[in-house]
C-alpha positions as a Markdown table, in Angstrom:
| # | Residue | x | y | z |
|---|---|---|---|---|
| 1 | Met | -14.3 | 17.3 | -4.6 |
| 2 | Ala | -16.1 | 14.1 | -5.7 |
| 3 | Ser | -17.3 | 13.8 | -9.2 |
| 4 | Arg | -20.9 | 12.5 | -9.2 |
| 5 | Pro | -21.8 | 9.9 | -11.8 |
| 6 | Asp | -24.5 | 11.1 | -14.2 |
| 7 | Ala | -27.8 | 9.8 | -12.7 |
| 8 | Arg | -29.4 | 9.8 | -16.2 |
| 9 | Gly | -27.1 | 6.9 | -17.2 |
| 10 | Arg | -25.1 | 8.7 | -20.0 |
| 11 | Cys | -21.4 | 9.2 | -20.7 |
| 12 | Arg | -20.2 | 12.4 | -19.2 |
| 13 | Lys | -17.9 | 13.1 | -22.2 |
| 14 | Cys | -20.0 | 12.2 | -25.3 |
| 15 | Gly | -23.5 | 11.7 | -23.9 |
| 16 | Tyr | -23.8 | 8.0 | -25.1 |
| 17 | Ser | -26.8 | 6.3 | -23.4 |
| 18 | Ser | -28.0 | 3.5 | -25.7 |
| 19 | Asn | -26.8 | 0.5 | -23.6 |
| 20 | Leu | -26.0 | 0.5 | -19.9 |
| 21 | Ala | -23.5 | -2.4 | -20.5 |
| 22 | Ala | -21.3 | 0.1 | -22.4 |
| 23 | Leu | -21.0 | 2.5 | -19.5 |
| 24 | Glu | -18.2 | 2.3 | -17.0 |
| 25 | Phe | -17.1 | 4.0 | -13.8 |
| 26 | His | -13.9 | 6.0 | -14.2 |
| 27 | His | -12.1 | 6.9 | -10.9 |
| 28 | Ala | -11.2 | 10.5 | -12.1 |
| 29 | Ser | -9.6 | 11.4 | -8.9 |
| 30 | Gly | -7.3 | 8.4 | -8.8 |
| 31 | Arg | -8.4 | 7.6 | -5.3 |
| 32 | Lys | -9.7 | 4.1 | -5.9 |
| 33 | Ser | -10.5 | 1.9 | -2.9 |
| 34 | Phe | -11.9 | -0.9 | -4.9 |
| 35 | Gln | -13.1 | -1.7 | -8.4 |
| 36 | Leu | -16.8 | -1.0 | -9.0 |
| 37 | Asp | -17.9 | -4.3 | -10.5 |
| 38 | Met | -20.7 | -6.7 | -9.5 |
| 39 | Arg | -18.5 | -9.0 | -7.5 |
| 40 | Ser | -16.9 | -6.2 | -5.5 |
| 41 | Val | -20.1 | -4.3 | -4.9 |
| 42 | Ala | -22.0 | -7.5 | -3.9 |
| 43 | Asn | -19.6 | -7.9 | -0.9 |
| 44 | Arg | -20.0 | -4.3 | 0.4 |
| 45 | Ser | -22.7 | -2.3 | 2.0 |
| 46 | Trp | -24.8 | 0.1 | -0.1 |
| 47 | Asn | -23.2 | 3.1 | 1.6 |
| 48 | Thr | -19.7 | 1.9 | 0.9 |
| 49 | Ala | -20.4 | 1.2 | -2.8 |
| 50 | Leu | -22.2 | 4.6 | -3.2 |
| 51 | Ala | -19.2 | 6.4 | -1.6 |
| 52 | Glu | -16.9 | 4.8 | -4.1 |
| 53 | Ala | -19.2 | 5.6 | -7.0 |
| 54 | Leu | -19.3 | 9.2 | -6.0 |
| 55 | Lys | -15.5 | 9.4 | -6.6 |
| 56 | Cys | -16.2 | 8.5 | -10.2 |
| 57 | Glu | -17.5 | 9.8 | -13.5 |
| 58 | Leu | -19.6 | 7.7 | -15.8 |
| 59 | Leu | -17.9 | 7.1 | -19.2 |
| 60 | Cys | -18.8 | 5.0 | -22.2 |
| 61 | Ser | -16.3 | 2.2 | -23.1 |
| 62 | Asn | -14.8 | 4.3 | -25.9 |
| 63 | Cys | -14.3 | 7.5 | -23.9 |
| 64 | His | -13.0 | 5.5 | -21.0 |
| 65 | Ala | -10.4 | 3.8 | -23.2 |
| 66 | Glu | -9.4 | 7.1 | -24.8 |
| 67 | Thr | -9.0 | 8.7 | -21.3 |
| 68 | His | -6.6 | 6.0 | -20.2 |
| 69 | Arg | -4.7 | 5.7 | -23.4 |
| 70 | Pro | -4.5 | 9.1 | -25.2 |
| 71 | Asp | -1.1 | 8.0 | -26.6 |
| 72 | Leu | -2.9 | 5.5 | -28.9 |
| 73 | Ala | -5.1 | 8.2 | -30.6 |
| 74 | Val | -5.0 | 7.5 | -34.4 |
| 75 | Glu | -4.2 | 11.1 | -35.2 |
| 76 | Ser | -1.0 | 11.0 | -33.1 |
| 77 | Leu | 0.1 | 7.6 | -34.6 |
| 78 | Thr | -0.5 | 8.6 | -38.2 |
| 79 | Ser | 1.3 | 11.9 | -37.9 |
| 80 | Ser | 4.6 | 10.4 | -36.9 |
| 81 | Pro | 7.6 | 10.8 | -39.2 |
| 82 | Leu | 7.7 | 7.0 | -39.7 |
| 83 | Ser | 4.4 | 7.1 | -41.6 |
């Protein structure tokens, strides 16, 4: 089932909504047909771009990075026996 981006323009995880430039589309399902950036979207029809966006969830830059790289969480790095 497609995960619909939050129409209110806020991060789905933390609720951040101060600056739209800090919000990113995360392909939660892993079924990415193309990147959702201005260049890609400008060369596609509205319906095609919307269909791709509906596969995503809206995350702020921080939550998006944490989603893709949980292995770099400070807690996990500082609790290693080498610390």
